[in-house]
Structure formats: structure tokens, C-alpha cells
N, C-alpha and C positions, 0 to 999 in steps of 0.2 A: 294550651296557651291560646288566648283569644287573639283576634286580629289586632286589636288595640295594643296588646302586650307585644306582639311581634313588631309592630310599627315603632313602638317606643324603644325596643331593644335595637332595632336597625338604626334609629337615629342616634342612640347612645354609642353604638359601635362606630358610626361615622364621626362623631365628636372625638372619640379616642383616636381614630385614624388620622385626623388632621391636627391634633394637638401636639404640643411639645412640652418638655420639662414638667414643672409643677402642675400646669393645667392638665397635661395628659394624665398625671397620677390621680388628680381629683376626678377626672372623667372616668378613669378605670375603676376607682372606688365606687362612684355612682353607678356605673354599669354593673358591677358585681352585686351591689345592693338591690338594684332593680331586678336583676336576674334572679336573685334569691327570693325576693318578696313577691314578684309578679305584680299585677295590678292590685292596688289597695281597695279593700272592700269597706265601704262606709255605710253604717246604719244610720238612717235619718230618724231622729227622735220624733215621737208623736207630736203633732201640732206644728212641725217644721217641714219645709220643702226646700229643694235645691232650685236655685234660679241662676241665670247667667250673671257673670260679674258686671257686664254692661247690658242695660235693658235692650230688648229687641224692639224693632219698629212696632210690632203688635202690642207690646207692653206699654210703650209710650202713647200709642193711640188709645189704648184702654184707659190710661190715666187722664188723657185730655177729655175723653168722652164719659168719664165716670159721673153718674147722676148724683147730685148733692141731695141729701135728705132735707125735706122741708120742715126744719125745726127753727125755733127762735133761740139764738144764743146771745147773751148780753155782753160778751167780750170778744175782742179781735183775736186773742190767742185761742179761745175756745173754738171759734169759727175756723181758724187756721189748722188747729189740731184735727177737727172733723174733716176738713178738706183733705189734709194729708193722709189721714187714715183711710178715707174713702178711695183716694187715688192709689194708695199702696195696695189695698185689697184687690182693686181692679187689675193692677199690674201683676200681682201674684197669680190671679186667675188666668191671665193671658200668657204667662210664662210657658215656654216649651217644656214638655215633660221629658226627663231623661229616660233612656231605655232601662227597663227593670229586669233584674235577674232575681229569681226567688230561690231561696234555700232555707229549708227548715221553717217554713211559714214566716220568715222574717224578710222584709224588703231590703235589698242591698242595691247600691249603685256602684258601678265600677268607675273609678276615676282614672283619668289619663294624664296624670301629672308626673 
């Protein structure tokens, strides 16, 4: 069991210990499910990356400083799309990388949900 799994189980046991009635039963079911499954392994499809739900300061800075390509676009929406795409790519590049666990030549990331 990984350290993250142990922390999750400890937190779930605490929820069970302070809960009463139906909430306690739901917490017990969740605890048994987490115990049985362990941490979920997620395979990230090619061309996709994991990023934080909320952007980090580094990601926001990368978006602000993203250089705009020097091209002529004749519509406001085309310019806005290009700006958004450029900033998005800069943010993805600046996103923190999750720890990798490799198994059978496939990249997996362990989630802590």
C-alpha cells in the first residue's frame, strides 16, 4: 500500500469514527470500497495530460507571457481563438508534472480521490 493510500484510509477511518446514523453507514461503505480498490490507476490517453483543477501561479504567468504569433487575422474571433490557444498551450507547458509510476511500459498516475 502506498503512502497516499494509507493517508486516504486513515482519513476514511476518521470519518467513520465521528459519524452517526446514515452518514456513518455511507462512510463505512466508502471505506470498504476504498480499502478493496486501493488507489485508482488512471491511464492518460496519448495527446492528453493531467493538470491541476485550478491553475498554478506558474501556469497563469505563462499565459500572461505567452508570445503571440505575428500573423494577420481579419476577424476578432480568429484573433481571440489564436490568443486563447496560445495561452492554453503555454499553461499546459507550465503545469506541474504528476509523479509517474510505470508498469508494463504504460504510464499510470495514481489518483488520491
